[in-house]
Steps between C-alpha positions, in 0.01 A plus 500: 500500500858378456558543872191290575617225264845504658352485850277205407793319335714553810218391732423178312855437371370381163690457173436351156571140601266528797222649287540226237491230769180648643335502154601136458345413835170665401480316167581156635302556820187604311511176304559297813220648707235490227537123478706354783283649775208286382694176456316320787167571328647394163626169636161412646317614185719262295416207729777524759427425868555708811823305547619623161458852638697409812769341283516816287561710812765263632667486158504879482685523832735212421590634157544847645755348734677291239505780242625769739844343531575450127341841449768650721771288338405603146465865601866492609617281210315666209419842644153621590399597144566168327362301790175701503456440126561126546245477781239681290546260207451207737175655628374549144555130434280418799226734381505329160440160659197626693357678194540205263394218737188586708527211748566530873802268478652721229436808715710348779778423249489853357514644850846349540627760252308815590349488848827588674629771265508745789711265710756417234528862385507665843873445569581657161270795572651548846847481344397771253368717784815455709722584200319808368375649830713653776494331842286773653240450225478120493182485706347757267609297196352178639188693597453638148525144367244377753271797439503461123431126537173596669373676188443172310396331825222759531391516135575145380237316710232752396575437132515126565167513685340687210633243252359217712166679521489552123638167374470258793764353728675286239504725193535820703813380676646361175455843341674651803797269441511607134522863610769403753705347216480820292598719798792267569627553146479877548698472824778318312531801268526734799764281663709472184505865399471698822659314793874557520684192614799516730821402328640380831392139558544359849642157574202264513461290816324163491533386864199616699651361822809720463288805427274426799806484725565865412155602631526738795301430822257774401435342160445157658249642749316674217496174301349297786224749574435549127446126455227495765341815359489335155323203660231751600485633144522181296280260696185694397641664185355281224166474681433872540334518158292189581397649837386818329347364177378151589423518873377859530356520146685819401542536121844471336470865396442609860792281605705710259368811677611357834848441357505859376412620851793295631743646247387861548549460874853369444588774253391777740747392769802401287676834444456645853623173655803485267601854596454438874673160492812642331502779757410326827580130453320204347409263786187684629349513152573133429342409836183696417487311170514168684209612722276551196610169346386335823165678521381443144392130519322564830310802370421321172342208686243731660428687174195394298349817348670708232553785751664267752714343229603848385627570853687168499668591171602837644681297770651290222620816328654628823705180526708651220580787742865408534552226241736713287675594824547129582659438159723804545597368844608171340716700258644704787590191702641308200874519414570766236649249255220244539178701472322292234629165629405583859156613389450179303623281786275678752196433282612144424506411869183693584282375218606134512383490861188708431401271211444226760247722676334577168477127428302459823262781405255279309485251788429782747235647266342155464459486879341844492581852377523606864772242568697636206467866600556458877809282447640773276431761770697315769795444265511874435478576871808285568701666220400847617616433857832351387583807292388737776740331746799408282472692175787734409540818302811598304588758763490246783704255291770764442508590871553135597787470252 
């Protein structure tokens, strides 16, 4: 038994800080996905328009971009432990606003504080992974983070759907936010007592332009293709739940089941891909990921029954095929002394640009759902081809140097 435990520990490269971080991700993620996944329905139920939904999606992308950079700065300045605790307190403040003021305008204000927790915390989490994991286990570490994130993504929408079914759209989602607040408090306890902070603080960098100038050609190619791929993801993103629930008359509970199908699909491929990517190189797996990103909006457009939608959500789950590998590739291609700052700058540039595409999503949906989905497909196709032709792996970068 001891030999098995040792073998598993060596295979996954886990330690106490990693385990505590993963528990934190489950607690906060469960709260997020019970409530946040149904925000478009909540906005409309409170009297918001379809343009409020489009604005929510654009705001999510824009804030993700804006928050990524200070997230990286604070991770270097304060250390990953203190920064994670700060970001969680900010999210709790946003939840409180939504709970106490059930108006669609207040929901948009509250979202400023909690909707981009993942974005602002990701540089700190990646910094933690790069500090506590060896180089040959970084993809595995990022993969474990991504895999564990899928647990609340799979279960949260089901619980949220049940709450909506039992209490209605308004009260059900408010109860979900109350539960999210409690789980956030529990995550603070885990962060404070069980995550070991690094005593070595890095020099914090505030100039995104200077950090971008240190990007290697491979990282710049990845960034360009990633931007187009995120167009394919974010143009239809906020309208997927409307397509399923409002257009195709699938219940919120069954939408939760579809999300669970997506997450189970992603979970099944994470560990094998992480092992193979560390062993054989990351580019092929990232490229396959981009293929599934591109296919999803096209397949979704032709899906109207629950069975067809289930197939579409399998495709959506497969788009996570190499997402941890892509994040690990960013870490590989970033300078050793600028991991968190480079990660934050990468996401700042990517998400500021992608937020413009998200802002156009409501206009495209207003023309027709087909216009929205097909536009997303062609954006993904362009990003996929760019990465196939010019994308780099760490090995090819080293050979060029």
